[in-house]
C-alpha positions as CSV (number, residue, x, y, z in Angstrom):
1,X,38.2,82.1,81.0
2,X,38.3,84.9,83.7
3,X,40.8,82.7,85.6
4,X,43.1,82.4,82.5
5,X,43.1,86.2,82.2
6,X,43.9,86.9,85.7
7,X,46.8,84.5,85.6
8,X,48.2,86.1,82.4
9,X,47.7,89.4,84.1
10,X,49.5,88.4,87.3
11,X,52.4,87.1,85.1
12,X,52.9,90.3,83.1
13,X,51.8,93.1,85.1
14,X,55.3,93.8,86.6
15,X,56.7,94.3,83.3
16,X,53.7,96.2,82.0
17,X,53.7,98.7,85.1
18,X,57.4,99.2,84.7
19,X,57.0,100.0,80.8
20,X,53.9,102.1,81.2
21,X,55.3,104.3,83.9
22,X,58.8,104.8,82.7
23,X,57.8,106.4,79.3
24,X,55.2,108.7,81.1
25,X,57.7,109.9,83.7
26,X,60.6,110.1,81.2
27,X,64.1,110.5,82.9
28,X,62.8,112.3,85.9
29,X,62.7,109.1,88.2
30,X,65.2,106.9,86.5
31,X,62.7,103.9,87.2
32,X,60.8,103.0,90.2
33,X,62.5,101.9,93.5
34,X,62.0,98.4,94.7
35,X,59.7,99.7,97.6
36,X,57.7,101.6,95.1
37,X,57.3,98.7,92.7
38,X,56.2,96.5,95.7
39,X,53.6,99.0,96.6
40,X,52.1,98.9,93.1
41,X,52.4,95.1,92.8
42,X,51.1,94.1,96.2
43,X,47.3,95.0,95.4
44,X,47.4,93.4,92.0
45,X,49.1,90.2,93.3
46,X,46.6,89.9,96.3
47,X,43.6,90.5,93.9
48,X,45.0,87.8,91.5
49,X,45.8,85.5,94.5
50,X,42.3,85.8,95.9
51,X,40.6,85.1,92.5
52,X,42.6,81.9,92.1
53,X,42.1,80.6,95.6
54,X,38.4,81.2,95.4
55,X,38.4,79.3,92.2
56,X,40.3,76.6,93.5
57,X,37.8,76.4,96.7
58,X,34.9,76.3,94.4
59,X,36.5,73.7,92.1
60,X,39.5,71.8,93.3
61,X,39.9,70.3,89.8
62,X,40.2,73.6,88.2
63,X,43.3,73.8,85.7
64,X,46.1,76.0,87.1
65,X,49.0,77.2,85.0
66,X,52.3,75.4,86.3
67,X,53.7,78.7,87.2
68,X,50.8,79.7,89.4
69,X,50.5,76.4,91.1
70,X,54.2,76.5,91.8
71,X,53.9,80.2,93.1
72,X,50.7,79.5,95.4
73,X,52.4,76.2,96.6
74,X,55.4,78.0,97.5
75,X,53.4,80.5,99.4
76,X,51.7,77.4,101.1
77,X,48.2,78.6,100.0
78,X,47.5,75.5,98.1
79,X,48.3,71.7,98.4
80,X,48.4,69.3,95.5
81,X,46.0,66.5,96.0
82,X,47.5,63.1,96.7
83,X,45.8,61.5,93.5
84,X,47.5,64.3,91.5
85,X,44.3,65.7,90.3
86,X,43.8,69.2,91.2
87,X,44.7,71.3,94.5
88,X,43.1,71.9,97.8
89,X,43.2,75.2,99.8
90,X,45.7,74.9,102.8
91,X,45.0,76.4,106.2
92,X,47.1,79.2,105.3
93,X,45.2,79.9,102.1
94,X,41.9,79.6,104.0
95,X,43.3,82.3,106.5
96,X,44.5,84.5,103.7
97,X,41.0,84.4,102.2
98,X,39.5,85.1,105.7
99,X,41.9,88.1,106.3
100,X,40.9,89.5,102.9
101,X,37.3,89.2,103.7
102,X,37.5,90.7,107.2
103,X,39.8,93.7,106.0
104,X,37.4,94.2,102.9
105,X,40.5,94.3,100.5
C-alpha cells in the first residue's frame, strides 16, 4: 500500500508543486524556473526512488508500476529478471542506496 502511494506521489508531485505554488505566489514569479523546479523535485524523487529500491531489495517480486519500472530501468537502478518475474537491484542501484545511507539523506 505504501509503495503504491509513493509511486502515485512521485508521478503527480511535479504538477502538484506547480499548481500549489503558482496560486500562492500569484503573478509575482510567473512560475518557477527550471532550476527552481529541479531543486524542489530532487529530494522528492530521491525519497521515492530510495523507498522503491528498498522495497525491490526486500522483495524482488514486488509489483512495480510500468512507468516506475521503466524510469528506474532507464536510470540503471533495477534490472528485469531473466524469467520476467520481478526485478533485481543493479550495482548502480546498490551504490545509490549506499550513498543515501552514507550521506544520511
